[in-house]
C-alpha positions as protocol buffer text, in pm:
chain_id: "A"
residue {
  index: 1
  type: MET
  ca { x: 6416 y: 9046 z: 9906 }
}
residue {
  index: 2
  type: PRO
  ca { x: 6635 y: 8853 z: 9665 }
}
residue {
  index: 3
  type: LYS
  ca { x: 7005 y: 8921 z: 9655 }
}
residue {
  index: 4
  type: MET
  ca { x: 7154 y: 9127 z: 9373 }
}
residue {
  index: 5
  type: LYS
  ca { x: 7398 y: 8942 z: 9150 }
}
residue {
  index: 6
  type: THR
  ca { x: 7746 y: 9070 z: 9076 }
}
residue {
  index: 7
  type: HIS
  ca { x: 7827 y: 9107 z: 8705 }
}
residue {
  index: 8
  type: LYS
  ca { x: 8103 y: 8847 z: 8686 }
}
residue {
  index: 9
  type: SER
  ca { x: 8291 y: 8995 z: 8392 }
}
residue {
  index: 10
  type: GLY
  ca { x: 8299 y: 9328 z: 8576 }
}
residue {
  index: 11
  type: ALA
  ca { x: 8427 y: 9159 z: 8891 }
}
residue {
  index: 12
  type: LYS
  ca { x: 8715 y: 9008 z: 8691 }
}
residue {
  index: 13
  type: ARG
  ca { x: 8806 y: 9336 z: 8519 }
}
residue {
  index: 14
  type: TYR
  ca { x: 8793 y: 9584 z: 8807 }
}
residue {
  index: 15
  type: LYS
  ca { x: 8950 y: 9598 z: 9151 }
}
residue {
  index: 16
  type: VAL
  ca { x: 8829 y: 9813 z: 9440 }
}
residue {
  index: 17
  type: THR
  ca { x: 9084 y: 9985 z: 9662 }
}
residue {
  index: 18
  type: ALA
  ca { x: 9046 y: 10030 z: 10038 }
}
residue {
  index: 19
  type: GLY
  ca { x: 8938 y: 10389 z: 9977 }
}
residue {
  index: 20
  type: GLY
  ca { x: 8659 y: 10283 z: 9743 }
}
residue {
  index: 21
  type: LYS
  ca { x: 8823 y: 10377 z: 9413 }
}
residue {
  index: 22
  type: ILE
  ca { x: 8778 y: 10141 z: 9119 }
}
residue {
  index: 23
  type: ILE
  ca { x: 9098 y: 10043 z: 8935 }
}
residue {
  index: 24
  type: ARG
  ca { x: 9121 y: 9907 z: 8580 }
}
residue {
  index: 25
  type: ARG
  ca { x: 9394 y: 9776 z: 8351 }
}
residue {
  index: 26
  type: LYS
  ca { x: 9497 y: 9971 z: 8045 }
}
residue {
  index: 27
  type: ALA
  ca { x: 9450 y: 9838 z: 7693 }
}
residue {
  index: 28
  type: GLY
  ca { x: 9732 y: 9723 z: 7470 }
}
residue {
  index: 29
  type: ILE
  ca { x: 9920 y: 9465 z: 7679 }
}
residue {
  index: 30
  type: GLY
  ca { x: 9781 y: 9151 z: 7519 }
}
residue {
  index: 31
  type: HIS
  ca { x: 10022 y: 9099 z: 7231 }
}
residue {
  index: 32
  type: LEU
  ca { x: 10267 y: 9270 z: 6991 }
}
residue {
  index: 33
  type: LEU
  ca { x: 10491 y: 9377 z: 7278 }
}
residue {
  index: 34
  type: ALA
  ca { x: 10817 y: 9329 z: 7089 }
}
residue {
  index: 35
  type: ASN
  ca { x: 10775 y: 9643 z: 6881 }
}
residue {
  index: 36
  type: LYS
  ca { x: 10658 y: 9868 z: 7165 }
}
residue {
  index: 37
  type: SER
  ca { x: 10918 y: 10074 z: 7347 }
}
residue {
  index: 38
  type: SER
  ca { x: 11007 y: 10002 z: 7708 }
}
residue {
  index: 39
  type: SER
  ca { x: 10874 y: 10334 z: 7829 }
}
residue {
  index: 40
  type: ARG
  ca { x: 10544 y: 10277 z: 7649 }
}
residue {
  index: 41
  type: LYS
  ca { x: 10513 y: 9929 z: 7801 }
}
residue {
  index: 42
  type: ARG
  ca { x: 10578 y: 10068 z: 8150 }
}
residue {
  index: 43
  type: ARG
  ca { x: 10295 y: 10318 z: 8101 }
}
residue {
  index: 44
  type: ILE
  ca { x: 10062 y: 10047 z: 7967 }
}
residue {
  index: 45
  type: PHE
  ca { x: 10129 y: 9797 z: 8246 }
}
residue {
  index: 46
  type: ALA
  ca { x: 10034 y: 10051 z: 8515 }
}
residue {
  index: 47
  type: GLU
  ca { x: 9681 y: 10040 z: 8651 }
}
residue {
  index: 48
  type: GLN
  ca { x: 9455 y: 10342 z: 8632 }
}
residue {
  index: 49
  type: GLU
  ca { x: 9151 y: 10471 z: 8817 }
}
residue {
  index: 50
  type: ILE
  ca { x: 8831 y: 10473 z: 8614 }
}
residue {
  index: 51
  type: SER
  ca { x: 8693 y: 10805 z: 8496 }
}
residue {
  index: 52
  type: ASP
  ca { x: 8408 y: 10981 z: 8673 }
}
residue {
  index: 53
  type: THR
  ca { x: 8180 y: 10934 z: 8372 }
}
residue {
  index: 54
  type: HIS
  ca { x: 8200 y: 10555 z: 8402 }
}
residue {
  index: 55
  type: TYR
  ca { x: 8187 y: 10533 z: 8781 }
}
residue {
  index: 56
  type: ASP
  ca { x: 7808 y: 10498 z: 8807 }
}
residue {
  index: 57
  type: LEU
  ca { x: 7790 y: 10237 z: 8529 }
}
residue {
  index: 58
  type: ILE
  ca { x: 8061 y: 10018 z: 8678 }
}
residue {
  index: 59
  type: SER
  ca { x: 7923 y: 10059 z: 9030 }
}
residue {
  index: 60
  type: LYS
  ca { x: 7599 y: 9898 z: 8911 }
}
residue {
  index: 61
  type: GLU
  ca { x: 7796 y: 9595 z: 8797 }
}
residue {
  index: 62
  type: LEU
  ca { x: 7961 y: 9566 z: 9142 }
}
residue {
  index: 63
  type: PRO
  ca { x: 7676 y: 9604 z: 9392 }
}
residue {
  index: 64
  type: TYR
  ca { x: 7883 y: 9467 z: 9683 }
}
residue {
  index: 65
  type: LYS
  ca { x: 8203 y: 9656 z: 9602 }
}
residue {
  index: 66
  type: LYS
  ca { x: 8244 y: 9790 z: 9955 }
}
residue {
  index: 67
  type: TYR
  ca { x: 8260 y: 9430 z: 10083 }
}
residue {
  index: 68
  type: SER
  ca { x: 8520 y: 9312 z: 9833 }
}
residue {
  index: 69
  type: ARG
  ca { x: 8804 y: 9283 z: 10086 }
}
């Protein structure tokens, strides 16, 4: 059987923890940071676990996610 290919943009965007959870970055940290408050920037810079509704879709992009370490 041929190997499945990892979706490379998904591999760059998501990180898999040791427990198997998929972590993503929040939106809004690219630019215009001068007029955002410090507390808002701290919330934005934190990483977040993906929602359950997107778990199956993103898991298809990362077929070898359990071997990512």
